[in-house]
C-alpha positions as CSV (number, residue, x, y, z in Angstrom):
1,M,-102.9,70.5,-43.5
2,S,-101.3,69.8,-46.8
3,V,-102.4,67.1,-49.2
4,L,-99.1,65.1,-48.5
5,T,-99.7,65.2,-44.8
6,R,-103.3,64.0,-45.1
7,S,-102.3,61.2,-47.4
8,S,-99.6,60.0,-45.0
9,A,-102.0,60.0,-42.2
10,L,-104.6,58.0,-44.2
11,F,-102.0,55.5,-45.2
12,L,-100.9,54.9,-41.5
13,V,-104.5,54.5,-40.4
14,S,-105.2,52.1,-43.2
15,A,-102.1,50.0,-42.4
16,M,-103.0,49.8,-38.7
17,A,-106.5,48.7,-39.7
18,V,-105.2,46.1,-42.0
19,A,-102.8,44.8,-39.3
20,G,-105.6,44.7,-36.7
21,S,-107.9,42.8,-39.0
22,G,-105.2,40.2,-39.9
23,C,-105.2,36.7,-38.4
24,R,-103.3,36.3,-35.1
25,P,-100.8,33.3,-35.0
26,T,-101.9,30.5,-32.7
27,D,-99.9,30.1,-29.4
28,T,-97.8,26.9,-29.4
29,A,-95.7,25.4,-26.4
30,A,-91.9,25.5,-26.7
31,P,-90.5,22.0,-27.6
32,Q,-89.4,20.1,-24.5
33,Q,-85.7,19.2,-24.4
34,A,-84.7,15.6,-24.0
35,P,-82.9,14.6,-20.8
36,P,-79.1,14.7,-21.1
37,R,-77.3,11.5,-21.6
38,V,-74.9,10.2,-18.9
39,T,-73.0,7.0,-18.4
40,V,-73.7,5.0,-15.2
41,S,-72.5,1.9,-13.6
42,H,-73.0,-0.1,-10.4
43,P,-70.6,0.1,-7.5
44,E,-68.2,-2.9,-7.3
45,V,-67.9,-5.1,-4.2
46,R,-64.5,-6.5,-3.8
47,E,-62.4,-8.3,-1.2
48,I,-59.4,-6.0,-0.4
49,V,-56.7,-5.7,2.2
50,E,-56.1,-2.4,4.0
51,E,-52.6,-1.2,3.2
52,D,-50.4,1.6,4.4
53,E,-47.9,3.2,2.0
54,Y,-44.3,4.2,2.9
55,T,-41.2,5.4,1.2
56,G,-38.2,3.0,1.3
57,W,-34.9,2.2,-0.3
58,L,-33.1,-0.8,-1.7
59,A,-29.8,-1.9,-0.2
60,A,-27.4,-4.8,-0.8
61,S,-28.0,-7.8,1.4
62,A,-24.3,-8.1,1.9
63,T,-21.3,-5.8,1.1
64,V,-17.6,-6.8,1.2
65,D,-14.6,-4.5,1.0
66,V,-11.9,-6.4,-0.8
67,R,-8.5,-5.8,0.9
68,S,-5.1,-7.5,0.7
69,R,-3.9,-9.5,3.7
70,V,-0.2,-9.4,2.6
71,R,2.2,-6.7,1.4
72,G,3.4,-6.6,-2.1
73,P,2.9,-5.3,-5.7
74,I,-0.2,-6.2,-7.6
75,K,0.8,-8.7,-10.3
76,A,-2.5,-9.1,-12.2
77,I,-6.2,-8.2,-12.0
78,H,-8.7,-10.8,-13.2
79,F,-12.0,-8.9,-13.6
80,H,-13.5,-5.9,-15.4
81,D,-15.1,-3.1,-13.5
82,G,-18.8,-3.8,-12.9
83,D,-18.6,-7.5,-13.5
84,L,-20.9,-10.0,-11.9
85,V,-18.5,-12.3,-9.9
86,S,-19.1,-15.6,-8.3
87,K,-17.9,-16.7,-4.9
88,D,-14.2,-17.7,-4.7
89,Q,-13.5,-16.2,-8.1
90,L,-9.9,-14.9,-8.5
91,L,-9.8,-11.1,-8.4
92,F,-6.2,-9.9,-7.7
93,E,-2.8,-11.6,-7.7
94,I,0.0,-10.2,-5.4
95,D,3.6,-11.1,-6.4
96,P,4.1,-14.4,-4.6
97,D,7.9,-14.8,-5.0
98,P,8.9,-13.3,-1.6
99,F,6.5,-15.6,0.2
100,L,7.5,-18.6,-1.8
101,V,11.1,-18.0,-0.8
102,Q,10.0,-17.8,2.9
103,V,8.3,-21.2,2.5
104,Q,11.3,-22.8,1.0
105,Q,13.7,-21.4,3.6
106,S,11.5,-22.6,6.4
107,E,11.3,-26.1,4.8
108,A,15.1,-26.2,4.5
109,Q,15.5,-25.2,8.2
110,A,13.0,-27.9,9.2
111,R,15.0,-30.5,7.3
112,A,18.2,-29.3,9.1
113,L,16.4,-29.7,12.5
114,E,15.2,-33.2,11.5
115,A,18.9,-34.2,10.8
116,Q,20.0,-32.7,14.2
117,K,17.1,-34.5,15.9
118,A,18.2,-37.8,14.3
119,A,21.8,-37.3,15.6
120,A,20.5,-36.4,19.1
121,Q,18.4,-39.6,19.2
122,K,21.6,-41.6,18.3
123,D,23.4,-39.9,21.2
124,V,20.6,-40.8,23.5
125,A,20.8,-44.5,22.5
126,R,24.6,-44.5,22.9
127,F,24.5,-42.9,26.4
128,Q,21.9,-45.4,27.5
129,E,24.3,-48.2,26.7
130,L,27.3,-46.4,28.3
131,V,25.3,-45.7,31.5
132,K,24.7,-49.5,31.9
133,T,28.5,-50.2,31.8
134,G,29.5,-47.1,33.7
135,G,31.0,-45.4,30.6
136,A,28.8,-42.4,31.0
137,S,27.0,-40.6,33.7
138,R,23.3,-40.3,34.2
139,Q,23.6,-36.5,33.8
140,Q,25.0,-36.9,30.3
141,L,22.1,-39.2,29.3
142,E,19.6,-36.7,30.6
143,K,21.2,-33.9,28.7
144,A,21.1,-35.9,25.4
145,E,17.4,-36.7,26.0
146,A,16.7,-33.0,26.6
147,D,18.5,-32.1,23.4
148,A,16.4,-34.6,21.4
149,L,13.2,-33.2,22.9
150,S,14.4,-29.7,22.1
151,Y,14.7,-30.6,18.5
152,D,11.2,-31.9,18.5
153,A,9.9,-28.6,19.8
154,Q,12.0,-26.6,17.2
155,I,10.7,-28.8,14.4
156,A,7.1,-28.3,15.5
157,A,7.7,-24.5,15.7
158,K,9.2,-24.5,12.2
159,Q,6.3,-26.4,10.8
160,E,4.0,-23.7,12.1
161,D,6.2,-21.1,10.4
162,I,5.8,-23.1,7.2
163,K,2.0,-23.0,7.6
164,G,2.1,-19.2,8.2
165,H,4.3,-18.6,5.1
166,Q,2.0,-20.9,3.1
167,L,-1.0,-18.9,4.2
168,N,0.7,-15.7,3.1
169,L,1.5,-17.4,-0.2
170,G,-2.2,-18.3,-0.5
171,Y,-3.2,-14.7,0.4
172,C,-1.4,-13.6,-2.8
173,R,-4.5,-14.8,-4.6
174,I,-7.3,-12.5,-3.6
175,T,-10.7,-14.1,-4.3
176,A,-14.3,-13.0,-4.0
177,A,-15.8,-13.7,-0.5
178,I,-19.4,-13.5,-1.9
179,A,-21.2,-13.6,-5.2
180,G,-22.4,-10.2,-6.5
181,R,-21.5,-7.2,-8.6
182,I,-18.0,-5.8,-8.2
183,G,-17.0,-2.2,-8.3
184,R,-14.0,-0.6,-10.0
185,A,-10.5,-1.5,-9.1
186,Q,-9.1,1.2,-6.9
187,L,-5.5,0.2,-7.6
188,T,-4.1,-1.1,-10.9
189,E,-1.3,-3.5,-11.7
190,G,2.1,-2.5,-10.4
191,N,0.9,-0.7,-7.4
192,L,2.3,-1.7,-4.0
193,V,-0.3,-2.9,-1.5
194,N,0.2,-2.6,2.2
195,A,-1.3,-4.9,4.7
196,G,-2.4,-3.8,8.2
197,G,-4.4,-1.0,9.6
198,S,-3.7,1.3,6.7
199,D,-4.3,-1.2,3.9
200,P,-6.4,0.3,1.1
201,V,-9.7,-1.0,-0.2
202,L,-9.0,-2.7,-3.6
203,T,-12.6,-2.8,-4.6
204,T,-16.1,-3.5,-3.3
205,I,-18.6,-6.3,-3.9
206,V,-22.3,-6.0,-3.3
207,A,-24.7,-8.9,-3.3
208,V,-27.4,-8.6,-5.9
209,D,-29.7,-11.6,-5.3
210,P,-31.5,-11.4,-3.0
211,I,-31.6,-7.7,-2.3
212,S,-32.8,-5.9,0.9
213,L,-35.5,-3.3,1.1
214,Y,-35.7,-0.9,4.1
215,F,-38.4,1.5,5.2
216,N,-39.5,3.2,8.4
217,V,-42.9,2.7,10.0
218,D,-44.4,5.3,12.4
219,E,-45.2,4.1,15.9
220,R,-49.0,4.2,15.6
221,S,-49.0,2.1,12.4
222,L,-46.6,-0.3,14.1
223,Q,-49.1,-0.8,16.9
224,R,-51.9,-1.3,14.5
225,Y,-49.8,-3.8,12.6
226,Q,-48.8,-5.7,15.7
227,K,-52.5,-5.8,16.8
228,S,-53.5,-7.4,13.5
229,R,-50.8,-10.0,13.8
230,L,-51.5,-10.8,17.5
231,K,-53.3,-14.1,17.9
232,T,-56.0,-14.6,20.4
233,G,-55.2,-16.3,23.7
234,E,-53.9,-15.5,27.1
235,K,-50.2,-16.2,26.2
236,A,-50.4,-14.8,22.7
237,Q,-47.2,-13.2,21.4
238,V,-46.2,-11.4,18.2
239,K,-43.9,-13.8,16.2
240,P,-40.7,-12.5,14.7
241,L,-41.2,-11.3,11.1
242,R,-38.8,-13.9,9.7
243,E,-41.1,-16.6,11.0
244,E,-44.3,-15.1,9.8
245,K,-42.9,-14.4,6.3
246,A,-45.3,-11.4,5.9
247,A,-45.6,-10.2,2.3
248,F,-45.5,-6.7,1.0
249,R,-45.7,-4.9,-2.3
250,F,-43.4,-2.2,-3.7
251,A,-42.7,-0.2,-6.8
252,L,-39.9,1.7,-8.4
253,D,-40.4,5.3,-9.5
254,S,-40.9,4.1,-13.1
255,D,-43.5,1.5,-12.3
256,E,-47.2,1.7,-12.5
257,G,-49.0,0.3,-9.5
258,F,-47.1,-2.0,-7.2
259,P,-46.0,-4.9,-9.3
260,H,-43.2,-6.3,-7.1
261,T,-43.3,-8.4,-3.9
262,G,-41.1,-9.2,-1.0
263,L,-41.1,-10.8,2.4
264,L,-40.5,-9.0,5.7
265,D,-37.7,-10.6,7.7
266,F,-36.5,-8.0,10.3
267,A,-37.7,-5.2,12.5
268,N,-35.4,-3.1,14.6
269,N,-35.4,-3.7,18.4
270,K,-36.5,-0.2,19.4
271,V,-38.4,2.8,18.2
272,D,-36.3,5.8,17.4
273,S,-37.4,8.4,20.0
274,A,-36.3,11.3,17.8
275,T,-38.5,10.4,14.8
276,G,-41.1,8.1,16.4
277,T,-40.4,5.4,13.7
278,I,-39.0,1.9,13.6
279,E,-37.0,0.5,10.7
280,L,-38.2,-2.6,8.9
281,R,-36.4,-4.8,6.4
282,G,-37.7,-7.1,3.7
283,T,-36.0,-9.5,1.3
284,V,-36.6,-9.3,-2.4
285,E,-35.7,-11.8,-5.1
286,N,-33.5,-10.1,-7.8
287,D,-32.7,-12.9,-10.3
288,Q,-33.3,-10.5,-13.2
289,R,-30.9,-8.0,-11.7
290,R,-33.5,-5.2,-12.2
291,F,-33.1,-3.8,-8.7
292,I,-30.1,-1.7,-7.8
293,A,-28.9,-0.9,-4.3
294,G,-29.7,2.7,-3.3
295,S,-32.8,3.0,-5.4
296,R,-35.9,4.7,-3.9
297,V,-39.1,2.7,-3.8
298,R,-42.7,3.0,-2.7
299,V,-43.9,0.3,-0.3
300,R,-47.4,-0.9,0.6
301,L,-47.7,-2.9,3.7
302,P,-51.0,-4.9,4.3
303,I,-52.8,-4.4,7.6
304,G,-55.3,-7.0,8.8
305,E,-57.2,-9.6,6.8
306,P,-59.1,-9.2,3.5
307,A,-62.6,-7.6,3.9
308,A,-65.4,-6.6,1.6
309,A,-65.3,-3.0,0.4
310,M,-67.6,-0.9,-1.9
311,L,-65.7,0.6,-4.8
312,V,-66.6,3.3,-7.3
313,R,-64.7,5.0,-10.1
314,D,-62.5,7.7,-8.6
315,S,-63.6,10.1,-11.4
316,A,-67.2,9.8,-10.3
317,I,-66.5,11.4,-6.9
318,Q,-67.3,15.1,-6.8
319,M,-66.3,17.6,-4.2
320,D,-67.5,20.9,-2.9
321,Q,-66.5,23.0,0.0
322,D,-68.4,20.9,2.5
323,A,-68.0,17.3,1.5
324,K,-67.4,14.7,-1.2
325,Y,-70.4,13.2,-2.9
326,L,-71.7,11.0,-5.7
327,L,-74.5,11.5,-8.2
328,V,-76.8,8.5,-8.3
329,L,-80.1,7.8,-10.1
330,G,-83.4,7.9,-8.1
331,E,-86.9,7.1,-9.2
332,G,-87.6,8.1,-12.8
333,N,-83.8,8.5,-13.4
334,K,-83.8,11.7,-11.4
335,V,-80.4,12.7,-10.2
336,L,-79.8,12.4,-6.4
337,R,-76.8,13.6,-4.4
338,R,-75.2,11.2,-1.9
339,E,-72.5,12.4,0.4
340,V,-69.7,9.9,1.0
341,K,-66.5,9.4,2.9
342,V,-63.8,7.8,0.8
343,G,-60.9,5.5,1.5
344,R,-57.7,4.8,-0.5
345,L,-57.4,4.7,-4.2
346,L,-56.6,1.4,-5.8
347,D,-54.2,0.8,-8.6
348,D,-57.0,0.3,-11.2
349,G,-58.6,3.7,-10.5
350,M,-61.3,2.5,-8.2
351,R,-61.8,4.3,-4.9
352,V,-63.0,2.8,-1.6
353,V,-66.3,4.2,-0.3
354,L,-66.7,3.9,3.4
355,P,-70.1,3.0,4.9
356,S,-72.2,6.1,5.9
357,P,-73.6,6.2,9.4
358,D,-77.0,7.2,7.9
359,P,-78.5,4.1,6.2
360,N,-80.4,6.3,3.8
361,E,-77.1,7.8,2.5
362,R,-75.3,4.5,2.0
363,I,-74.2,3.5,-1.4
364,K,-75.6,0.0,-2.3
365,P,-74.4,-2.5,-5.0
366,E,-77.7,-2.0,-6.9
367,D,-77.3,1.8,-7.1
368,W,-76.6,3.4,-10.5
369,V,-73.7,5.9,-10.1
370,I,-73.1,8.5,-12.8
371,T,-69.5,8.1,-14.0
372,L,-69.5,10.2,-17.2
373,G,-71.4,13.3,-18.2
374,L,-71.4,14.7,-14.6
375,Q,-71.3,18.2,-15.9
376,R,-74.7,17.7,-17.7
377,A,-76.4,16.2,-14.7
378,R,-78.4,18.4,-12.4
379,V,-79.7,17.3,-9.0
380,G,-83.5,16.8,-9.0
381,Y,-83.7,16.6,-12.8
382,P,-84.0,13.4,-14.9
383,V,-81.2,12.1,-17.2
384,E,-81.0,9.4,-19.9
385,P,-78.6,6.8,-18.4
386,L,-76.5,4.6,-20.6
387,D,-74.1,1.8,-19.6
388,A,-70.5,1.6,-20.6
389,E,-71.5,0.0,-24.0
390,G,-74.0,2.8,-24.8
391,K,-77.1,0.7,-24.0
392,P,-80.0,2.1,-21.9
393,A,-79.6,1.6,-18.2
394,G,-80.9,3.0,-14.9
395,T,-84.3,2.9,-13.2
396,P,-87.6,2.8,-15.2
397,A,-89.4,6.2,-15.5
398,S,-92.4,6.5,-13.2
């Protein structure tokens, strides 16, 4: 063995001896991690009414097709397309001259008949005197009396003709039958308008306040709704909707929640056998002119009376393949899993939690439910609970 090799071996042995004779580090336990922080809150107990949600649409409470009742050219139009018009407001004028001429002619003919009647009455008076002296026969007198009565009938008929011509003259002024929003004029000034079966629609008016809301309810929901409305008693009957004035809520597509209300006033008289639904109608005030006929809406119809319900934040509800559950605090702030059945989601983000058949699994008002930090919470392990303001909360550690 060479000198270099022996030196290397001696160095390695010396190093191992030194390492073996050195002081061993003392064993220390790993630092214990603090429980993760989570936000908790108590469930909320609130009086709510069970509601069913439907899709509906708005419709005008009244619609009028404006037509001419006389034939003639349009002389003037007294509105702008899309205006809000009031009842009896002048809309169109038809040239009145031909009808004015007819009135004047009939009045002149009536005056002529009046003059002939006066002459006939004088003949009757003269024949009455002549009959007394034998200067005229009874037959002549009767004929004179018949002529006078004939003029009475002709005058009465002519007066009716005058009324008819005056009506036509009045029809030259076409007015609004209802208040509402008017559409565009289908014919302009100068166009000839025909009256009768082929008369065109000049424009359309739709009522805007109030406005109607229609939606269809399935047969099962209808039966539930009728049962909730049925009063106790042997002769109990469901009252018509217009008498009950049942309220409902609805929303436009652009609304958050259901901020608008209306009153039910009509239900169709039969269920559609093809769809299994029945049509309901409500009335909605529209004084701000916000609602437009034809718009789609979402409707919520209350079922039954208000009842107490347990509510939790919808974001606190977890779900796996089997069920939905909540994470709550147990003794020592340890995380427990509680399976729940949920109801509908309220507008403010709270979710109804239905009572569990197992009393041990029921959520109680005094429970602490984890609402934030759910990803840091592990079932069976403790957490550090804080309330919404960041202050300590939860159950005391055991």
